[in-house]
C-alpha positions in Angstrom: 8.2 18.7 6.9 8.7 15.8 4.7 5.8 13.8 5.2 5.8 9.9 5.4 5.1 7.9 2.5 5.3 4.1 2.1 7.9 4.8 -0.3 10.1 6.4 2.6 10.1 2.8 4.4 13.0 0.2 3.7 11.2 -1.6 1.1 13.2 -5.2 2.6 11.7 -3.7 6.2 7.9 -3.7 3.8 8.3 -6.8 2.6 9.1 -8.6 5.5 6.3 -6.5 7.3 3.7 -8.0 5.0 4.7 -11.4 4.8 5.0 -11.4 8.7 1.4 -9.9 9.4 -0.9 -13.2 9.8 -4.3 -11.5 8.2 -2.2 -9.8 5.2 -1.2 -13.2 4.9 -4.6 -14.7 5.2 -6.6 -12.3 3.2 -3.9 -12.0 0.4 -3.6 -16.1 -0.2 -3.9 -17.3 -4.3 -3.0 -13.4 -5.0 -0.5 -12.9 -7.4 -0.5 -9.3 -8.7 2.2 -6.5 -9.2 0.6 -3.2 -7.2 2.1 0.1 -7.9 2.2 2.2 -4.8 2.5 6.0 -5.7 3.4 9.7 -4.1 4.2 12.7 -6.1 5.0 10.9 -9.5 7.6 8.7 -7.5 6.5 4.9 -7.5 7.2 1.7 -6.7 6.3 -1.9 -7.4 5.3 -4.4 -5.1 5.1 -7.9 -6.8 2.9 -10.6 -4.5 2.8 -14.3 -5.9 0.4 -16.5 -4.7 -0.1 -14.2 -1.6 3.4 -13.5 -0.7 5.3 -10.2 -1.5 8.6 -11.3 -2.9 9.6 -7.7 -4.5 9.8 -3.9 -3.5 11.2 -2.2 -6.5 12.1 1.0 -5.9 13.2 2.0 -8.9 10.0 1.2 -11.1 9.3 3.4 -14.4 6.3 4.5 -16.3 7.0 1.5 -18.9 6.6 -1.2 -15.6 4.1 -3.5 -16.0 1.3 -3.1 -12.8 -2.2 -4.2 -12.2 -3.8 -1.4 -9.9 -2.2 1.2 -8.2 -2.6 3.6 -4.7 -1.4 6.8 -5.5 -1.6 9.9 -3.9 0.5 13.0 -2.9 2.8 13.6 0.5 -0.5 15.1 2.2 -2.8 12.0 1.1 -0.1 9.7 2.6 1.1 12.1 5.0 -3.0 11.4 6.6 -2.9 8.2 5.8 -0.2 7.1 7.7 -1.0 9.2 10.7 -0.7 7.3 14.2 -4.7 8.4 14.1 -6.2 9.1 10.9 -8.3 12.3 10.5 -12.0 11.3 9.0 -11.9 9.3 5.8 -8.2 8.7 5.5 -8.2 5.3 7.5 -8.7 3.8 4.3 -7.8 4.3 0.7 -11.7 3.9 -0.6 -12.7 6.4 2.1 -9.3 8.9 1.1 -10.1 8.3 -2.7 -14.1 9.2 -2.3 -13.4 12.4 -0.4 -9.8 13.6 -0.4 -8.9 12.4 -4.4 -6.7 9.5 -3.4 -6.4 7.0 -6.2 -7.1 3.7 -6.8 -7.0 2.5 -10.4 -6.5 -0.7 -12.4 -8.0 -4.1 -12.4 -11.0 -3.4 -10.5 -12.1 -7.5 -10.4 -8.5 -7.9 -8.4 -9.4 -4.9 -6.3 -12.4 -5.9 -5.2 -11.7 -9.6 -4.5 -8.5 -9.0 -2.6 -9.9 -5.7 -0.7 -9.3 -7.2 2.3 -5.5 -7.8 2.0 -5.2 -4.4 0.8 -7.1 -2.6 3.0 -4.5 -4.6 5.4 -1.4 -3.3 3.9 -2.7 -0.1 4.9 -2.5 -0.9 8.2 0.8 -2.6 7.7 2.1 0.6 6.1 1.1 2.3 9.0 2.3 0.2 12.1 5.8 0.6 10.1 5.9 4.4 9.5 4.7 4.6 13.1 7.3 2.3 14.5 4.2 0.7 15.8 4.0 -3.3 16.9 1.5 -4.5 14.5 -1.3 -6.3 16.5 
């Protein structure tokens, strides 16, 4: 079974879903960042300028700069993106504390924009499960 990860989603749909989500847009306002999303050694870069996702780069290399990353195995992502996540897979931090998921990089930025980062999980989960977001 191939686990669902953000890296198996259409990058244009991901960008559109994040930009169209009112809660993400509110929490991400003024945010300028490059976020690396990783699974099993494969990485995407999500570029955010003034709270708007401008690009999802599916060809990220180890040499590309990023501000922070969200990364884990395909199994981590499958659990995080399950329609009803198991215990401690409802949030990136819980998955980090209890299951070895990684949140690394600029901790000031992570703390300042964690509501937007947290909301991104809901948006990605809905997209991965083809749900209509609330």
